[in-house]
C-alpha positions in Angstrom: 21.1 12.4 -14.3 23.2 10.8 -17.0 22.9 9.4 -20.4 19.8 7.5 -21.5 19.9 4.9 -24.3 16.7 4.4 -26.3 15.1 1.1 -26.9 13.8 0.0 -30.2 10.2 0.9 -30.9 9.2 -2.8 -31.1 10.8 -3.9 -27.9 12.5 -7.3 -27.9 12.6 -9.4 -31.1 9.3 -11.2 -31.5 7.6 -9.2 -28.8 4.4 -7.3 -29.9 4.9 -3.5 -29.8 3.5 -1.9 -26.7 3.6 -5.1 -24.6 6.4 -5.7 -22.1 8.0 -9.2 -22.0 6.1 -10.0 -18.8 2.8 -9.3 -20.6 2.1 -6.0 -19.0 2.0 -2.6 -20.7 5.3 -1.3 -22.1 7.0 1.3 -20.0 6.9 4.8 -21.5 9.8 6.0 -23.5 12.4 8.0 -21.4 11.6 11.1 -23.5 7.8 10.8 -23.3 6.4 14.2 -22.2 9.9 15.5 -21.6 11.1 19.0 -22.6 14.1 18.3 -24.8 16.6 20.8 -26.2 17.9 19.7 -29.6 21.2 21.1 -30.6 20.8 21.6 -34.4 23.8 21.5 -36.7 21.7 22.3 -39.8 18.2 22.2 -41.2 18.5 18.9 -43.2 19.7 16.9 -40.1 16.8 18.4 -38.1 14.1 17.1 -40.3 13.9 13.4 -39.5 15.3 14.0 -36.0 12.6 16.5 -35.0 9.9 14.2 -36.4 11.3 11.2 -34.6 11.7 12.8 -31.2 8.2 14.2 -31.4 7.0 10.7 -32.2 8.5 9.6 -28.9 6.4 12.1 -27.1 9.1 14.7 -26.5 8.4 18.4 -26.5 11.3 19.6 -28.7 13.0 23.0 -28.8 15.7 23.6 -31.3 19.0 25.2 -30.3 21.4 27.0 -32.7 25.1 27.3 -31.7 27.7 26.3 -34.4 30.9 28.4 -34.1 32.7 25.9 -36.3 30.9 26.9 -39.5 33.0 28.7 -42.0 32.8 31.2 -43.7 30.3 33.6 -42.2 28.1 33.4 -45.4 27.8 29.7 -45.0 26.9 30.1 -41.3 24.1 32.5 -42.3 22.9 30.2 -45.1 22.5 27.3 -42.7 21.0 29.5 -39.9 18.4 30.9 -42.3 17.6 27.4 -43.7 16.9 26.3 -40.1 14.7 29.3 -39.4 12.7 28.6 -42.5 12.3 24.9 -41.6 11.4 25.7 -38.0 8.6 28.0 -39.3 7.2 25.2 -41.5 7.0 22.7 -38.7 6.3 25.1 -35.8 9.6 24.4 -34.0 10.7 26.9 -31.4 14.4 27.6 -31.6 16.8 29.3 -29.2 19.3 31.3 -31.2 22.7 32.0 -29.8 23.7 35.4 -31.1 26.9 36.3 -32.8 29.5 34.4 -34.7 32.2 32.7 -32.6 34.3 31.1 -35.3 37.5 32.7 -33.9 36.9 31.0 -30.6 36.6 27.6 -32.4 39.9 28.3 -34.3 41.7 29.2 -31.1 40.4 26.0 -29.5 41.7 23.7 -32.2 45.0 25.3 -33.0 47.7 22.6 -33.0 45.0 19.9 -33.1 43.5 20.5 -36.5 43.5 16.9 -37.7 40.2 15.2 -38.1 39.1 13.5 -35.0 41.0 15.7 -32.6 39.4 18.9 -33.8 36.0 17.2 -34.0 36.0 16.2 -30.4 36.8 19.8 -29.5 34.0 21.0 -31.7 31.5 18.5 -30.2 32.3 19.7 -26.7 32.0 23.4 -27.5 28.5 22.9 -29.0 27.2 20.4 -26.6 28.4 22.2 -23.5 26.6 25.4 -24.6 23.5 23.3 -25.2 23.8 21.6 -21.8 24.1 25.1 -20.2 21.1 26.4 -22.0 19.0 23.3 -21.1 20.0 23.6 -17.4 19.4 27.3 -17.3 15.9 26.9 -18.7 15.0 23.9 -16.5 14.5 21.5 -19.4 14.6 17.8 -18.9 17.2 16.7 -21.5 19.4 17.8 -24.3 20.6 16.0 -27.4 21.9 16.7 -30.9 21.2 16.2 -34.6 24.8 15.1 -35.0 23.6 11.7 -34.0 22.0 11.2 -37.4 25.2 11.6 -39.4 27.3 8.7 -40.5 30.2 11.2 -40.7 30.3 12.0 -37.0 32.0 10.0 -34.2 29.0 8.8 -32.2 31.1 7.2 -29.5 32.9 10.4 -28.8 29.6 12.4 -28.8 28.1 9.9 -26.4 31.1 10.2 -24.0 31.1 14.0 -24.1 27.3 14.1 -23.6 27.6 11.9 -20.5 30.3 14.1 -19.0 28.2 17.2 -19.6 25.0 15.6 -18.2 26.8 15.0 -14.9 28.3 18.4 -14.9 25.1 20.4 -15.5 22.5 18.1 -14.0 20.5 17.6 -17.1 19.9 14.3 -19.0 21.8 13.7 -22.2 19.7 11.6 -24.6 21.8 9.3 -26.8 20.6 7.1 -29.6 22.2 6.1 -32.9 19.8 7.9 -35.3 21.7 7.0 -38.5 18.8 4.9 -39.8 17.1 8.2 -40.6 19.9 9.5 -42.7 18.6 8.5 -46.1 15.1 9.7 -45.2 16.5 13.1 -44.1 17.7 13.7 -47.6 14.2 13.2 -49.0 12.7 15.5 -46.3 15.2 18.2 -47.0 14.2 18.2 -50.7 10.6 18.1 -49.7 11.0 21.2 -47.5 13.2 23.0 -50.1 16.1 23.3 -47.7 19.7 24.4 -48.4 22.0 21.4 -48.3 25.6 22.0 -47.5 28.5 20.1 -49.1 30.8 19.8 -46.1 30.6 19.4 -42.4 31.2 23.0 -41.4 34.7 24.1 -40.4 37.4 25.5 -42.6 39.3 22.2 -42.4 36.4 20.0 -43.4 35.8 22.4 -46.4 39.4 21.8 -47.5 39.1 18.1 -47.1 35.8 18.0 -49.0 37.4 19.9 -51.9 40.4 17.6 -51.9 38.1 14.5 -52.1 36.2 16.1 -54.9 39.4 16.9 -56.8 40.6 13.4 -56.3 37.5 11.9 -58.0 38.1 14.2 -61.0 41.8 13.5 -61.3 42.8 11.5 -64.3 44.5 8.2 -63.6 48.3 8.1 -63.6 49.8 7.6 -67.0 46.7 9.0 -68.7 
């Protein structure tokens, strides 16, 4: 099975929701009644995504594997935030044990620039998710990364397609960025820890550089 693209909830423009263009009933969504493994990068990005996927009829299980997150204390803050959120919304989560940040650093050495390292990071996390979904006989896997305007969705889609073919489990792709603003409100509502950088050491440096640049006085001041 390969990648599946979602259709808009309202069908074609001007077409009443729930009615196919031919006048018959609309076909069920590809995720309806499917068991979906949701790779979760953090609790805030899970909020809207979990709600949305459940609204499509999916039976969602969270999946935690994020070896990119640095330092260890940050990794644990995000993991604990997800555990708290999962308890609030009755979301089962599969937790990969340990902290594999050294494996991430070995994988990206020499390719630390943004874009190149991100593709490696996506593959590490999505491959582990695809493996977990296949081992458990689930119907599909996807990721909360699809809600973020800071991630390369085209690259994520391509990697997801490759892994779907390799592991025989469907990768569900949909641009979920329309939920990004709402996910901030939901994160506040649930009292979740909200991080200030993507996760890895390099993204932390880059975030600090951007913050410093906004505070820097203009030249000649």
